[in-house]
Structure formats: C-alpha cells, structure tokens
N, C-alpha and C positions, 0 to 999 in steps of 0.2 A: 052332567052325565058322569057315571063312575069312570075312573081312570084305571085301566088295566096295567099291572106290573108284570112283566114277563121275564123269563130266564135270559140273562144277557149273554152275549158271545164274548168271552174274556180273551179270545185270540181268534185270528182269522180261520184257524182250522178246527176250532171247537165245535162239536156237534151236540154234546150233552154234558151235564155235570151233576154233581151231588149237592143237594141243598143241605149243607152241614148244620147250619144254625140260623135261627131268626134272632135278631137283636131288637126287634120291636114286637109288640103284641097287638091284637085287635083292640081298637079304641084309642091307640096312641096317635098323637098328632105329630106329623113329621114335616120337614121342609126340605127343599132342594139342598143336596149335599150331605144330608144325614146318612150315616152308615146304617143299613137296615138288615143286612144278612151276610153270611159267609158262604161262599161257593167253593167246592172242591172240584178240581179237574184231575186228570191222571197225573199231573205234574206239580200242582201248586194249590194252595188255599188262598183265596183273595176276598177282601171285603168288597161289598157292593153298596153303592150309595144311591139314594133317590134322586130323580131329576125333576120331580114336581112336588107340590106340597098339598097337604090335606090330612085326612084321618084314615088310619088303616081300618077298612070296613070288614075285610075278610081275608084270612090267610088260606089260600087254596091248597098249597102243597106244604105239608108239615115238615118240620126239621127232621133231618135224617133220611129223607127220601133220596134214593139213588137213581141215576139214569134219567134225569129230567132234560128233555130236549130243549135246545135253544129256541127261544120265542114261545115256549109253552107258558100259559098263564100260571103265575105262582101266587099272586095276591091282587086285591082290589082296593083302590084308594077312593075315598069319597072326597070330592073337591070341596073347597071352602063354601059353606052355606048349604051344602047338599045333605039330605037326610042320610045318616050313616046306615040305619037299618034298611032303608030302601036300596041303598047301594049294595049292601051285603046280599039282600034277597035277590036283587037283579043279577048278581054275579052267578047265581046257581045255574041258570040256563046256559050262560056262556062258558062256564068253567068246565074243563075236562076233569074226569075223576082223577084223584091224586094217583100218580104213577107208582107202581110197585117196582121193586128192584128188577132190572133187566127188561123193563117194558118201556115203550115210548108213549108219552102223553100226547093227546091230540093237540094240534096247533092252536094257539090262542087267536081269537078273532081280532081283526084290525078295525080301527087304528088302536095301537097299544103303546104304552109308555114302557120302555125297556130300562131297567135299572142299570146304572153305569158303574164300572169298577172304580173303587176308591183309590186312595193314595195318589201318587204323581202320574199314574198311567192315564193317558187320554182315553176317554170312553171309545170302545170300538165303533167305528163309523158305520152307520146304516146307509147303504148306497141307494141313491135315487135312480130312477130310470135315466138312461143316457139322454143328454140334450141333443139338439139337432146337429151340433158339431162333433158329437161322439164323446164329448167330455163328461165324465161321471161326476155328479154333484153329491156331496155327503152332507147329511143333515141329521140332527138329533130327532128322536121320535116326537118329542114335544114340539119342536120347530115345524116338523112336517105336518102335525095335526093342526097347529095354528095357521100354517100357510094354506092348508086345505080349506079350513073354515073361512079364511079371508079371500080365497080365490087367487092366491099368489103362487107364481111359479118359482120354486126354490132354485131352479137352474139359472134364474136371472139374477141371483144374489151373490155377492161376495161374502163368504162366511168369515166371521171373526174368531171362531173357535179353533181348537188345535187342528193343524193341517188343513186350514181353510174350511172347517166344518161349519155349516149354517146352524146357528143356535137361536134360542128364544129371542134374545135382544135384536138379532138381525131381522127377524120377522116383524117385531114391534116397530123397529125403525122404518122398515119398508111400509108398514101400515100408516104410520104417522107422516112419512114423507111422500108417500104415493109414487115411489120410484120404481117399484117392481112391476113387471108385466104380468097380466093375468095368466093363470095356469090353463093350459090347453085341456079341452075335454078329454077325459081318460077313456080309452077304449077298453072294453072288457078283456082281461088277460087271464088265461088259464093259470091257476096256481100250481106250481110243481109239488109233487108229494114230498113230505119231509124225508131227508136222507136218512137211511138206516145207520145206526151206530156201527162203527167198525168192529167186526167180530174177531175174536182171537183165532189164530191159525188152527186148522183142524189137526188133531193128532190122534193117538189111539183113544178109543172111546173109554168111558169109565168102566163099563162092563168088561171090556177086553183086558184092561189093566188089573182091575180089582180081583178078577177070578184067579190071577196068578199068586195071590197072597192070602194067607189065612185070615178069616174074619176076626176082627178084634186086634189085629197086629198093626193097625195103622189108624190114622185119623185123616179126615178130608179137610183141606184148607182151601176155600174158594179163591179163584184168581180175582185180584182186585183190578181196577181200571188201569193202573200203571203197568202191572205185569202183563195184561192183555196187550197194551199198546207196545211195550217193548218186544213182546213175542211176535206181534204182527209186523213191526217195522224191520226187525232183524231177519225174520224169515223172508220177507220181500227183498231185503238187501242181498242175502245170499243166493236167492233164486234169480234175481234180475241183474245183479252187478257182477261182472267177471273180475273177481279179486285176483290181485297179483301181489307177491310179498317180496320185500328186499330187506335184508338184515345187515347191520354193521356193528362193530365193537368200538366204543369210545372210551378213551382214557379220561379219568375224572380228576386226577390229582391237582392240576392247575386250577380247575373250576372250584374244587373244594377249598383250596387255599385262598382264592379270591373271595369266595363266599364268606369265609371266616373273617377276612380283612374288612369287607364291607359291613358285616354285622357288628364287628367290634367298633367301627367308626360311626355307627348310626347315632344321630342326635337323640338325647333322652329328655323326657319331660321332667318336671319338678319332682314327680313321684318315682323317677328312675325308669319309666317305661320307654323302651326304644321306639323310634318313629317307624321302624320296620324290622322284620326279621326274615331274611331271605331263605327260601328252601331250594333244594336242588330242582324241584319241580317248577318253581318260578323261573329259574334260569333255562330250563328245558323249553318252557313256553316262549320265552324271548328268543332263544336260538332257533326254534322252528319258525317263528314269525319272520325273523330276519332271513332265514333260508328261503322262505317263500317270496320275500321281497327280491332276493338275488336271483331266484329262478321263477320268474313270473308265469311261465307257461305251466307250472304245476299248481298255481294258485287259481284253480278253476272249478267250475261245476258243470256237469253234463246235463243237457236237455235233449229232447228228440230232434230239435231243430238247430240248436246253437251250442257253442262252447261259451260259457259265461266266464269271462276273465275278470277277476276281482282286483280292485285298485288298492285294497288294504288287506292285511292278514288278520282275520278275526278267528282267534283260536278258542275252540271249545275245550273244556276240561272235564272229563268224566268224574263225577262225584257219587260215591256210593251212599244211598240213603235207604232207610227201611223199606223193603218191598221192591227195590230196584235201583236205578241210577238215573241221574239227570246231568246235563252237560251245560253248565253256565258258560258264557262266552266273554272272553277278554277282547273287546273290540279294538281294532287298530293296534294290536299288540306290538307290531313292528315299530310303532312310533312312541311307545310308552317306556318309561324308565323301569328298571327292575323293582324299585321300591313301590311304584304305583301298581305294577302287576301283582306284587306280593300282597299289598293291602286290599286290592280288589278281590283276589282269590280268597282271602280270609273272610271277607264279608260275604261273598257268594257261598262259600262252604258252609258258613253258619246258617245262612237263610235257606240254603238248599235242604239241610237236615230238618229245618222247621217247616219245609214246604211253603216258603214265603216268597219264592222268586216270582218276578213278573214275567209274563210270556216273552216279552222282548229281550229278556235277559238270558233265555235259554233256547230261543228259536233262531235258526239261520246259522251263521258262521261259515268259514271257508275251509276249515280243517279241524282236527281234534287231537288231544293227547289223552292216552289212557295209561296211567302209571300204577303198576302193581309192585314196584320195587320195594315199597315200604312193607309189603307182605312177604318179602323174601323170594318173590318169583323171579327167576333168572331170565326167562325168555318166553314170549307168547306172541300171538298174532290177534289183532283186534278186528272187528267187523266194521266196514265202512258204513257210516250213517249219513244217507243223503240229506241235504244237497251236497255234502262234502264229497270230494273225490279222493281224499287221503285221510288216514288216521295213523298216529304214531304210538306204538306200544312200547312202553319203557320198562325195562327190567331193573333188578337191583344192582347197585354198584358193589363190587366185591373184589378183594385182592386176588390177582391171578399172576401166574408166572408168564412173562412175555419175553420176546427176544428183541433186543435193541443193539444194533451194530454188531451183530453176531454173538452177543452175550446175553445170558439170562438175567432178567431183572423182575422186580415186583412192582406192579402198578394196580391202581384201583380202576377196574374196567366195568363198563355198563353196556349191555347189549340192547339195542333198540331195533324194532322191526316196523317198517313202513308198509301198511296195507294200502293199495291203490285201486281205484276204479280204472281198469285197464283201457276202457274206452277213452278216458280223458288223460290219464297219466300212465304211459307205458313203462316198461322196465328200465330203459335207458334214462328217461326223464326222472323216474323215481330214484335211480341211482345218483343222478346229478343233485337232486334235492337232498338226499341223505349225505352226500359228500359235503355240501354246504353246511348242513346241520352239524356234522362231525367237526368241521372247521371251527365253528363258533364254540362248541363244547370244549374242544381241546386247546383253543386259544381264546379264552373267555373275555380278555380285555377288549376284543372286538365288539362285544355287546355294550360297552360303555361309551363308545365314540360314535 
C-alpha cells in the first residue's frame, strides 16, 4: 500500500511550517536517510530526511507552499514492488488540496510516515498512548505501523533509538524473537481538531491606518511567520508578566585590559589564525552565568504551580537576523571557559543569520542577554522572554567622568539594566544578582578561576 509522507514537527511547539524546497521529484527512488525536502519555520530552515524507502509517486504539496500544518500529507511514496501510477492515483482521494498561504490543510489520514529532520537532530518523537503505568512510549511512525500490522504493543518494547524511541529494528527483533506482548484492542477515540496557527496580535486594522496616509505614499510588506511570532510572544510577555527594572553602572577598564591580554596570548594555527578572539559580550555572558550560580534564587522560571529552580545557567543571546531576532543558548555557561563561549557564539551567530539553527539550540534557556552597545545605545530595557525570569540589557561602554576617593577620574563605564519577572525575581533579588554581575565585570580575574 502507498506510504504517506506528512509534514514533520521539527520542534515540540511547531504547528505549521513552509515547504520551502523539494530535493526529490516524482519518480525518484529514495531510501531511509535520504534528504528529501527543506522546511522553514518561523525561526530556522531544516533539512528533512525520509524514514522509509520506495519511489516518489506523488508530490501533494508543491515547493513554496506556506502554512502547511504538522501531520498534513505532503507526498506519497510507492513501496518497493508497488505500482507507482496506482499509488499516485490512490493518493488523490486521501490527499487534501495543496494549502494556500495562511490556510490550514486537512489532516493526513493515518497511518502515515512522517519525514524526520536531518542532520544530528533526533527525529521528534511521536508519542504513543500512555501505557498502563502511565509511562509514555515513543515510537517512529514506521515502527508504529509495523507494530500495528504484527499485533505488537510498542509499550512493551525497550526502544534502541534516540531517547529510548522504538524504531523499525526493535519491531523486527520483537517479531523474530516473539518477546513482545500483543497490542490491546484499541477503543475508538475521538480525534481532536487540528490546532489553529497562532495569530499575530491584533492591532489597528489596515483601513484604520492606511486612511491616515496619502495613497501611493507607502508600500505594504506582509508580516512573515517570524515577525508574527515575535509580536505575539512579546505582547503576551508585556501583558502577562509584571516587569521590574534594575540598572547599574559597571567600570570596564580592568575587563578590557584582561580581554586584550587573553586575546594576545591565544594559540595560533599554522596559518596564524588565533584559537579564539574574546569579545566584551562573551565576558558579559560568562559574568551573568556566574552571577546566577552565586545567586541561585534568581536562576528560576515561573509556572502557575511551581518555581522552577535551574541547576545550570543557560544564557540565551539575542542575535539580530533579517526580519527579526533569534536567541541561541549557551548551555551551562557557568561551567564553560571564555574561549569555549566565544567560539560557540561565533558559530551560533553565523548559523542564526543563515537560519540554520536547530530548535534545541534556541529553545529554553534560563536567562538572556541583549547587547546593543555595539550600536552606540547607552541604556535600554529589554522584554522578558518566557520561560526566562530575567534578561540583561547591555549598553555601550563609554568614557565618563567618575568620582574616586573624592577626586574626578576618567573611566570606561557600561550601563546595564536587568528586566525581571517580578513574580519570580523581585527587586531585592534582582539587585543582588546585578551586584554579583558587577563584581565579575569589575574584577574579571574571578571569571578565570
């Protein structure tokens, strides 16, 4: 029977994506692991690989289609030995019409084979119904189909795939070994309707705005998915999170001197390329991570029922990209050297601008840094981005007249502002965190020990 290929979920929160490009065409033979398409989400572009083999019988959703719902049918594969024309014609009844921009395609019929994201990212797990002990079993779509055909209960198997996921070879081993228990008869379950795509926050209507301007004096640029997502998340943040702001001035002269010394001593390759080149921002990331380590009550996330206290400081760093921004995360930054942080940020920054970050590289985190100092901005306040409870806005370092021991002096000073979710980090705790941060910035040798 034909094998349905559906839109994969490239992250746990993905609801739809744009089918940017097909890398195969109808009639092509493919095998498991072959990269077949490129999918764009609001944050990244990812390659998608096949999980089964056969011949591409029909491409249902053409390249360039926007707003394709997760699990919507995008192509049909004829299994080995199956008539390709028959598979293609049989797909017509099952396939939903190709979606247009801003419309949701109908859900694909089950069972279906979901294409898996390529590269080193494990395919997003498709959850099985809970077993009797409440434990959720994860299995690939192919494994689930084979298990169903063989009458095997996937919940009885120990998966050998990523994160214990049950895959094809686990089913084949169970069939040959006869070790798995039979699947219980499935009771009819009502299928929930597909979730609607998140809409951009409502603002002034087009008519209300455009009537204020002379016709022909403007052009209209439709919002893309990234801009809609940013607008939605930040509006929700300002409406639902009670923001509180704390600012402090930090002297940078000692940090700048140490940075120069460390960069000058960096090992060089045969071509003269240094192993690292530290930036002030790299040292800010490290200082914030160590401050969170020293003030663990501020390294938290708020939920309706709990305060989530994190064991590591995972620092997101806002990176501007065309159409918006993205926040790649330096995981366990409190435990990493400055050179490691610097090299990770260079890699993340490059791939962020190419929209090639993997979801796990920009989702989550325990805090964030937004640095506009390189743009000459002296002082600003950033918006908290859940699940974070804090974000540090970093201004430019500039020479200022200060008073030391009753006398005027010149120092390089940087103003930083900590925005907090006041439910989780109140003013006193925020001030304690900033004091710890200031200590590392003004005595930067503490970051090396």
